[in-house]
VEXDREN-2710 file (C-alpha; in Angstrom, 1 decimal):
% VEXDREN-2710
k/r/px/py/pz
1/MET/-251.8/51.2/20.2
2/ASN/-253.1/53.9/22.5
3/LYS/-251.1/55.5/25.2
4/PHE/-252.9/53.6/27.9
5/LYS/-251.9/50.2/26.6
6/GLN/-248.3/51.4/26.0
7/CYS/-248.1/52.4/29.6
8/ALA/-249.5/49.1/30.8
9/TYR/-247.0/47.1/28.8
10/THR/-244.2/49.3/29.9
11/LEU/-245.2/48.8/33.6
12/LEU/-245.4/45.0/33.1
13/LEU/-242.0/44.9/31.5
14/LEU/-240.5/46.9/34.3
15/PHE/-242.1/44.6/36.9
16/THR/-240.7/41.6/35.1
17/CYS/-237.2/43.0/35.0
18/PHE/-237.0/44.3/38.5
19/VAL/-239.2/42.0/40.5
20/ALA/-239.6/38.6/38.8
21/SER/-236.0/38.3/37.4
22/PRO/-234.2/38.1/40.8
23/PHE/-236.5/35.3/41.9
24/ILE/-235.8/33.4/38.7
25/PHE/-232.1/34.0/39.0
26/VAL/-232.0/32.7/42.6
27/LYS/-233.9/29.6/41.7
28/ILE/-231.5/28.8/38.9
29/TRP/-228.5/29.4/41.1
30/LYS/-229.8/27.1/43.9
31/THR/-230.6/24.4/41.4
32/SER/-227.1/24.5/40.0
33/ALA/-225.5/24.4/43.5
34/PHE/-227.6/21.3/44.4
35/VAL/-226.5/19.4/41.3
36/GLU/-222.8/20.2/41.8
37/LYS/-222.6/19.7/45.5
38/PRO/-222.4/15.9/45.7
39/ALA/-219.5/15.8/43.2
40/ALA/-217.7/18.4/45.2
41/VAL/-218.0/16.7/48.6
42/ALA/-218.0/13.0/47.6
43/SER/-215.4/10.9/49.5
44/PRO/-213.0/8.6/47.7
45/PRO/-214.0/4.9/47.7
46/VAL/-212.4/2.6/50.3
47/VAL/-210.5/-0.3/48.7
48/THR/-210.1/-3.5/50.7
49/LYS/-207.4/-5.8/49.6
50/ASN/-208.0/-9.5/50.2
51/LYS/-205.5/-12.4/49.8
52/GLU/-207.1/-15.0/47.5
53/GLN/-206.5/-18.7/48.3
54/THR/-207.7/-21.3/45.7
55/THR/-208.9/-24.5/47.2
56/THR/-210.6/-26.1/44.2
57/PRO/-211.2/-29.8/44.6
58/GLU/-208.7/-32.1/42.9
59/GLY/-208.5/-32.8/39.2
60/GLU/-205.5/-35.1/38.7
61/PRO/-202.7/-34.0/41.0
62/VAL/-200.3/-36.9/40.3
63/THR/-199.4/-35.6/36.9
64/GLN/-198.8/-32.1/38.1
65/ALA/-196.8/-33.0/41.2
66/ASP/-194.7/-35.9/40.1
67/GLY/-195.0/-36.0/36.4
68/SER/-194.6/-33.1/33.9
69/ALA/-193.5/-29.8/35.3
70/PRO/-196.0/-27.0/35.7
71/ALA/-196.0/-24.4/33.0
72/ALA/-193.4/-21.8/33.4
73/GLY/-193.9/-18.0/33.0
74/THR/-197.0/-17.9/35.2
75/GLY/-195.5/-16.5/38.3
76/THR/-197.4/-14.1/40.6
77/ASP/-196.3/-11.4/43.0
78/SER/-195.2/-13.5/46.0
79/ALA/-195.6/-10.6/48.5
80/ALA/-199.2/-10.0/47.4
81/ALA/-200.4/-13.5/47.0
82/GLN/-198.6/-15.3/49.8
83/PRO/-200.7/-17.1/52.4
84/ASP/-199.1/-16.8/55.9
85/ALA/-197.6/-20.3/56.2
86/THR/-196.3/-19.5/59.7
87/GLU/-199.9/-19.4/61.0
88/THR/-200.6/-23.0/60.0
89/THR/-197.2/-24.8/60.4
90/PRO/-197.2/-26.8/63.6
91/ALA/-194.4/-26.1/66.0
92/GLN/-191.7/-28.8/66.2
93/PRO/-190.6/-30.0/69.7
94/ASP/-187.1/-29.1/70.8
95/ILE/-186.0/-32.7/71.2
96/PHE/-183.7/-33.3/68.2
97/VAL/-180.0/-33.8/68.2
98/GLU/-177.5/-33.8/65.4
99/SER/-176.1/-37.1/64.1
100/ASP/-173.7/-38.1/61.4
101/LEU/-174.4/-40.1/58.3
102/ALA/-174.0/-43.4/60.1
103/TYR/-177.3/-42.8/61.8
104/PHE/-179.1/-43.6/58.6
105/ASP/-177.4/-46.9/57.8
106/ASP/-180.4/-48.7/59.2
107/ALA/-183.0/-46.3/57.9
108/LEU/-185.9/-46.9/55.4
109/PHE/-187.3/-44.0/53.4
110/ILE/-190.8/-44.2/52.0
111/GLY/-192.1/-41.6/49.6
112/ASP/-192.9/-40.2/46.2
113/SER/-190.7/-38.5/43.6
114/ARG/-189.0/-36.2/46.2
115/THR/-187.9/-39.3/48.1
116/VAL/-186.7/-40.7/44.8
117/GLY/-184.5/-37.5/44.6
118/ILE/-183.0/-38.2/48.0
119/LYS/-182.2/-41.7/46.9
120/GLU/-180.6/-40.6/43.6
121/TYR/-178.8/-37.4/44.7
122/GLY/-178.6/-37.6/48.5
123/ASP/-175.9/-38.9/50.8
124/PHE/-177.7/-41.8/52.4
125/LYS/-176.1/-44.6/50.3
126/SER/-176.6/-47.3/53.0
127/SER/-180.3/-46.6/53.5
128/ASP/-183.1/-48.5/51.9
129/PHE/-185.9/-46.9/49.8
130/PHE/-189.4/-47.8/49.1
131/CYS/-190.3/-44.9/46.7
132/THR/-191.6/-44.2/43.3
133/GLU/-193.0/-41.3/41.4
134/GLY/-196.6/-40.5/42.1
135/LEU/-196.8/-42.8/45.2
136/ALA/-199.9/-42.0/47.2
137/THR/-201.0/-43.2/50.7
138/ASP/-204.1/-45.1/49.4
139/GLN/-202.0/-46.8/46.7
140/ILE/-199.0/-48.0/48.7
141/ASN/-200.4/-51.5/49.3
142/LYS/-200.9/-51.9/45.5
143/THR/-197.4/-50.6/44.6
144/THR/-194.3/-52.7/44.1
145/VAL/-190.7/-51.5/44.2
146/ASN/-187.9/-53.7/42.9
147/GLY/-190.5/-56.5/42.6
148/LYS/-191.6/-56.3/46.2
149/THR/-194.8/-55.2/47.7
150/PHE/-194.9/-52.8/50.7
151/ASP/-195.6/-55.6/53.1
152/GLN/-192.8/-57.8/51.7
153/PHE/-190.4/-54.8/51.9
154/ILE/-191.0/-54.1/55.6
155/ASP/-191.0/-57.7/56.5
156/ALA/-187.6/-58.4/54.8
157/LYS/-185.5/-56.8/57.6
158/GLN/-185.7/-54.7/60.7
159/TYR/-184.9/-51.0/60.6
160/GLY/-183.9/-48.6/63.3
161/LYS/-185.6/-45.6/61.6
162/VAL/-188.3/-45.2/59.1
163/TYR/-189.0/-41.9/57.2
164/VAL/-192.3/-41.3/55.5
165/MET/-193.1/-38.4/53.2
166/LEU/-196.4/-38.8/51.3
167/GLY/-199.3/-36.6/50.4
168/ILE/-198.3/-34.1/47.7
169/ASN/-200.0/-36.2/45.1
170/GLU/-203.2/-36.2/47.1
171/VAL/-203.3/-32.7/48.4
172/GLY/-206.4/-32.0/46.3
173/ASN/-208.3/-34.9/47.8
174/ASP/-210.3/-34.9/51.0
175/HIS/-207.7/-34.5/53.6
176/GLU/-209.5/-36.7/56.2
177/TYR/-209.5/-39.5/53.7
178/VAL/-205.7/-39.0/53.1
179/LEU/-205.0/-38.9/56.8
180/THR/-206.9/-42.1/57.3
181/SER/-204.7/-43.9/54.8
182/TYR/-201.6/-42.2/56.3
183/ARG/-202.5/-43.4/59.8
184/ALA/-202.9/-46.9/58.6
185/ILE/-199.4/-46.8/57.2
186/ILE/-198.0/-45.6/60.5
187/GLU/-199.9/-48.3/62.4
188/LYS/-198.6/-51.0/60.0
189/LEU/-195.1/-49.8/60.5
190/LYS/-195.4/-50.0/64.3
191/VAL/-196.4/-53.6/63.9
192/HIS/-193.9/-54.7/61.3
193/GLN/-191.1/-52.5/62.6
194/PRO/-191.5/-52.6/66.4
195/ASP/-188.0/-51.2/67.1
196/ALA/-188.0/-48.4/64.6
197/VAL/-188.3/-44.7/65.3
198/ILE/-190.8/-43.3/62.8
199/TYR/-190.4/-39.8/61.2
200/VAL/-193.3/-38.3/59.3
201/GLN/-192.1/-35.5/57.0
202/ALA/-194.1/-32.5/56.1
203/ASN/-194.8/-32.1/52.4
204/LEU/-192.5/-29.5/50.7
205/HIS/-194.2/-26.3/49.6
206/VAL/-194.3/-25.3/46.0
207/SER/-193.1/-22.1/44.3
208/SER/-195.7/-19.3/43.6
209/TYR/-195.9/-20.1/39.9
210/ALA/-196.5/-23.8/40.6
211/GLU/-199.7/-23.2/42.5
212/ASN/-202.9/-24.0/40.6
213/GLY/-206.4/-25.2/41.3
214/VAL/-205.2/-28.4/42.9
215/ILE/-201.9/-27.6/44.6
216/THR/-201.7/-24.6/46.8
217/ASN/-199.4/-23.9/49.8
218/ALA/-202.5/-23.2/51.9
219/SER/-203.8/-26.7/51.2
220/ILE/-200.3/-28.2/51.7
221/ASP/-200.1/-26.6/55.1
222/ASP/-203.5/-27.9/56.0
223/LEU/-202.5/-31.4/55.1
224/ASN/-199.2/-31.0/56.9
225/SER/-201.0/-30.0/60.0
226/GLY/-203.0/-33.2/59.9
227/ILE/-199.8/-35.2/59.4
228/ALA/-198.2/-33.5/62.4
229/SER/-201.1/-34.8/64.5
230/LEU/-200.0/-38.3/63.8
231/ALA/-196.9/-37.8/65.8
232/ASP/-196.8/-38.6/69.5
233/ASN/-193.2/-37.4/70.1
234/LYS/-192.4/-40.7/71.7
235/ARG/-192.1/-43.0/68.8
236/VAL/-193.5/-41.0/65.9
237/PHE/-192.0/-37.6/65.2
238/TYR/-193.0/-34.9/62.8
239/ILE/-190.3/-32.9/61.0
240/ASP/-190.8/-30.0/58.6
241/ILE/-188.4/-29.5/55.7
242/ASN/-189.9/-26.2/54.6
243/GLU/-187.7/-24.3/57.1
244/LEU/-184.8/-25.2/54.8
245/TYR/-186.2/-24.4/51.4
246/ASP/-188.8/-21.6/51.9
247/ASP/-188.3/-18.1/50.7
248/GLU/-189.3/-15.1/52.9
249/TYR/-192.9/-15.4/51.8
250/GLY/-193.3/-19.1/52.6
251/TYR/-193.0/-20.3/49.0
252/PHE/-190.5/-22.9/47.7
253/ASN/-187.5/-20.7/46.9
254/GLN/-187.2/-20.5/43.1
255/SER/-183.4/-20.6/43.4
256/TYR/-183.6/-24.2/44.5
257/THR/-185.9/-25.6/41.8
258/ASN/-186.5/-25.8/38.1
259/ASP/-190.2/-26.7/38.2
260/GLY/-191.4/-25.2/41.4
261/VAL/-192.1/-28.6/42.9
262/HIS/-188.8/-30.6/43.2
263/PRO/-185.4/-29.5/44.4
264/MET/-182.6/-29.5/41.8
265/GLY/-180.3/-32.5/42.2
266/MET/-177.5/-30.5/43.9
267/TYR/-179.8/-29.4/46.8
268/TYR/-180.7/-32.9/48.0
269/THR/-177.4/-33.0/49.8
270/GLN/-178.6/-30.0/51.8
271/TRP/-181.8/-31.9/52.6
272/CYS/-179.7/-34.8/53.9
273/GLU/-177.6/-32.5/56.0
274/TRP/-180.8/-31.0/57.5
275/LEU/-182.1/-34.5/58.3
276/CYS/-178.9/-35.1/60.3
277/THR/-179.9/-32.2/62.6
278/LYS/-183.4/-33.7/63.2
279/THR/-182.6/-37.0/64.8
280/VAL/-184.0/-38.5/68.0
281/PRO/-181.9/-40.3/70.6
282/LYS/-182.8/-43.9/71.1
283/ASP/-181.4/-45.4/74.2
284/GLY/-178.4/-43.3/73.7
285/SER/-177.3/-45.6/70.9
286/GLN/-177.4/-43.3/67.9
287/THR/-174.1/-41.9/66.6
288/THR/-174.2/-38.1/67.2
289/THR/-171.8/-35.6/65.8
290/ALA/-170.6/-34.7/69.3
291/ALA/-170.0/-38.3/70.2
292/ALA/-168.1/-39.0/67.0
293/GLU/-165.8/-36.0/67.6
END
């Protein structure tokens, strides 16, 4: 290689080192910064927590509510899963007085297995009961208790008070359909028991682990709201037992139940005591605690 070519190559090499290299370096640096920048300034994701409420249509609620107990060991975090029951529970009028047990001597109780519990474990030994496990509003006219149909039962004697608690076995059904059947029962009672004060009782909530695709407290509250609308606060009155048994999250307190659906036997006495505080004066003739004292 002659000296001219050596000089030319030397100049080209020097040009590459001192002129082109800085541009190449800058290009590489900018490319790296562009790739890394999003990771460096990316904001953390925003997480929104929603309360889930299952309102799947009914499968076969009678077995779950009044037959075999729900499976244990499936509890959930009450604080996280709790629907706000206070938002859907209708307010009760401040018209009730306290009465002693004699108030219930001429009372008739109509209901499902929870009313059976009042009959077996409660204090109302002089009351009458038309109740059976699994009783539903649309089946009441096809049901017999002690060999008597519902019509025969309410025609046999006149009552001063009638208590109705139905719906838990139908909570997965269409609520308008349930309320139509419920309303028919109330209207029949008005005709067959013209002198009776009628109490419609809210359905008891269930414990968190007893909720499933059919029975949820949100659905129970919705049905209870419809039942409350049947009351006129003149002859028909709505009372809500959940204020006695609910825990702080609006679930049936697990201390009071073995299956999340029914109170244990010892707690039906408390139910009866609570009912004594939710009585309505009728012509001043009921026996109140104050009068008895």
